[in-house]
N, C-alpha and C positions, 0 to 999 in steps of 0.2 A: 300522432306517431311518436313512439318512444324509441330511443336508441339502445335500450338495455337488451342484452341477449336473453333468450328464453333459457331456463334451466334445462340441462340434459335429462332425457327420460331415463328412468331406471332400466337396467338390462333385464330382460325376461329370464326367468329361472331356467327355462329350457335351453336358452342360448348359452348360459354359463355351463350347464351340464354337457352340452355338445362340445364346447371348447375344451372342457376337461377330458372328454373321451378322445378327441382328436389328438391332444397333447400326449395322453397316455399311450395311444396306439403308435404314434410316431416314436416315442422313446422306446417302446417295446420292440419295434421293428429294427431300430438302430442297434440295440443291444443284441438282438437275435442274429443280425447280420454279422456283427463283430465276433460273436461266438462261433458261427459257422465258418468264417474265414480262419479263425484261430484253430479250430479242429482240423480243417483241411491242411493247413500248414504243418501242424504237429503230426498228423497221420502220415503225410507223404515225406516228411523229413526223416523219419525213422525207418522207412521202407528200403532204402538203398543198400544194395549188397556191396561189400568191400571190393575194391579193385585189386586184381592180382599184382604182386610185387614186380614180376617180370613175365614176359610172354616170349617163348622161344618159337619163332617161325621157321619153317623149312628154308633151306638155302635158296637164295634168289627171290624170295617173296618180300613184298613191301606192303605194309598195312595202309589201307585207305579209310577204314571205318571200324568201329568197335561197338558191340552191344553185349548185354549180359542178361542172364536169367538167374533163378535162385541157386541152381547147381551147375551152371555152365556159363561160358562166355564165348563169343564168336568174333572173329576178325575177318573182315572183307579185304581181299588182297587186290593189288593192281592187275593181277592176271585173271580177274573175274572168278575168283574162288571164294567160298565161304568156309573158313576153318573153324570147327566147333570143338572147344576144349572142355575137359572136365575141370570144374573149379577146385575140387579137393586134391586131385593128383597133378593137374596141369598137363595131362596127356591128351593128345589129339583124339577125339572121339570119331569125328566124321569130316569128310571133305565133300563139299557140294560145288559142282561146276555150274556157273551161271552163264547161259548163252546170250 
């Protein structure tokens, strides 16, 4: 018996090729995921409509929520009404009573 270790066997060519494919696929997936996240962030950051400077509510109304669309914005009041305003003029378009 000898105490000398046996020399390591050479790596098969197929295993080297497989390792290269897995590494390339991993790098491609990471880059693709970063690109997708960047595109989503850029796309939705530029979509927001500007908020109105002031909102004039009818007397006695208190706002509890706010939402907006491309050419309108709406205020939900404490009296369970939804007031829809025109974005360009600021005039009240419609009042919806919520039961």
